[in-house]
C-alpha positions as CSV (number, residue, x, y, z in Angstrom):
1,M,1.4,-15.9,0.6
2,E,2.3,-13.9,-1.6
3,R,5.4,-11.1,-1.8
4,L,4.2,-7.5,-2.0
5,K,7.1,-4.8,-2.9
6,L,6.4,-1.7,-0.7
7,G,9.2,0.4,-1.3
8,E,12.7,0.8,-2.4
9,H,15.6,1.9,-0.1
10,Y,18.8,3.4,-1.4
11,I,21.7,3.3,1.1
12,C,24.5,6.0,-0.7
13,D,27.8,6.4,0.6
14,F,29.3,9.7,-0.6
15,S,33.2,10.0,-0.4
16,H,35.8,12.6,-0.9
17,C,33.0,15.5,-0.6
18,D,33.4,19.2,-0.2
19,R,34.5,19.4,3.4
20,E,34.0,23.2,4.0
21,L,30.6,22.6,2.7
22,L,29.7,20.0,5.4
23,L,30.9,22.0,7.8
24,D,28.2,24.4,7.2
25,S,25.2,22.4,8.5
26,E,22.7,24.6,7.6
27,R,23.9,25.3,4.1
28,S,24.2,21.5,3.7
29,H,20.8,21.1,5.0
30,A,19.2,23.5,3.0
31,L,20.7,22.3,-0.4
32,F,19.7,18.6,0.9
33,S,16.1,19.7,1.4
34,Q,15.8,21.7,-1.9
35,A,17.0,18.9,-3.9
36,V,14.5,16.2,-2.5
37,R,12.1,18.5,-2.6
38,A,13.2,19.5,-6.6
39,S,13.0,15.3,-7.3
40,G,8.9,15.4,-7.1
41,L,9.3,13.9,-3.5
42,T,6.9,15.4,-0.6
43,V,8.6,16.8,2.5
44,V,5.9,16.8,5.0
45,D,8.5,17.6,7.9
46,E,12.0,18.0,8.7
47,G,14.9,18.2,11.3
48,L,18.7,19.1,11.4
49,Y,20.8,17.9,14.4
50,K,24.2,19.3,15.0
51,F,26.8,17.5,16.7
52,S,29.9,18.9,18.7
53,P,32.5,19.9,17.7
54,H,31.1,19.1,13.8
55,G,28.8,16.7,12.1
56,F,25.4,16.8,11.7
57,T,22.3,14.8,10.9
58,S,19.7,16.1,8.0
59,F,16.6,14.3,8.2
60,L,13.2,14.8,6.0
61,L,10.1,13.3,6.5
62,L,8.3,12.5,3.4
63,A,4.7,11.6,2.3
64,E,6.4,8.6,0.5
65,S,8.6,7.9,3.4
66,H,11.9,9.2,4.6
67,A,15.3,10.7,3.7
68,S,18.3,11.4,5.6
69,L,22.0,12.7,5.3
70,H,24.7,11.9,7.9
71,A,27.7,13.8,7.5
72,W,31.6,13.5,8.9
73,P,33.0,16.5,7.6
74,E,36.4,15.4,9.1
75,Y,36.0,12.7,6.4
76,G,34.5,14.3,3.8
77,Y,32.0,11.7,3.8
78,C,28.2,11.8,3.8
79,A,25.7,8.5,4.3
80,V,22.4,9.4,2.2
81,D,19.6,7.4,2.7
82,I,16.3,7.6,0.4
83,F,13.5,5.2,1.2
84,T,10.5,5.7,-0.9
85,C,7.2,3.7,-1.5
86,N,6.6,5.6,-4.8
87,L,8.0,2.8,-7.1
88,N,7.2,5.1,-10.0
89,L,10.0,7.7,-9.2
90,D,13.7,7.4,-10.1
91,V,16.0,8.3,-7.8
92,M,18.7,8.1,-9.4
93,P,18.6,11.7,-10.9
94,L,18.2,13.0,-7.2
95,I,21.5,10.9,-6.1
96,E,23.5,12.4,-9.0
97,S,22.3,16.0,-7.9
98,L,23.3,15.3,-4.4
99,R,26.6,13.7,-5.5
100,R,27.1,17.1,-7.8
101,L,26.1,19.4,-4.9
102,F,28.4,17.9,-2.2
103,G,31.1,17.2,-4.6
104,A,31.6,13.5,-3.6
105,Q,34.3,12.1,-6.0
106,N,33.1,8.4,-5.1
107,V,29.5,7.5,-4.6
108,E,28.5,3.8,-3.6
109,I,25.0,2.7,-3.9
110,R,23.2,-0.3,-2.6
111,K,19.1,-1.0,-3.4
112,V,17.0,-2.5,-0.9
113,E,13.8,-3.5,-2.0
114,R,11.3,-3.3,0.8
115,V,9.0,-6.2,0.5
116,A,6.1,-7.9,2.7
117,S,4.9,-11.2,2.8
118,V,1.3,-11.2,2.9
119,E,-1.8,-13.3,2.8
120,N,-4.2,-12.8,-0.2
121,V,-7.0,-11.2,1.7
122,L,-10.3,-10.6,0.2
123,M,-11.8,-7.0,1.3
124,P,-15.1,-7.7,2.6
125,E,-17.9,-5.6,1.1
126,P,-18.5,-2.5,2.4
127,F,-20.7,-2.6,5.6
128,L,-23.9,-0.5,6.1
129,L,-24.6,1.9,9.0
130,K,-27.8,3.1,9.0
131,G,-28.3,2.7,5.3
132,W,-24.9,4.4,4.6
133,A,-22.0,2.5,2.9
134,V,-19.1,3.4,4.8
């Protein structure tokens, strides 16, 4: 068995954020989406779910995995998750950009390495189908 690192998951708590911005879920979602795109991650789908009377979840499906932002405007708080399998991308500039955009005065970050235990499996030679390698 070997351990194979398949991704990195950043779990971020943003506190003392701009409450007025967090009350504007559409604008917050647009800023979040733009920052993620500018970081080099590839957004393939996205969505926004608004809670009543306020609060929202913004989610981005990435070619590299996903990113989400859960907002509690009444507390000036955002929970941001960024999970990527692009191990060559430094996501810290993205996290700093989000901190500035949402005015967070405090950020706590936990990084979880996503690791699989796998057997060292040899790939078989390509099989031939009617003389063509597949």
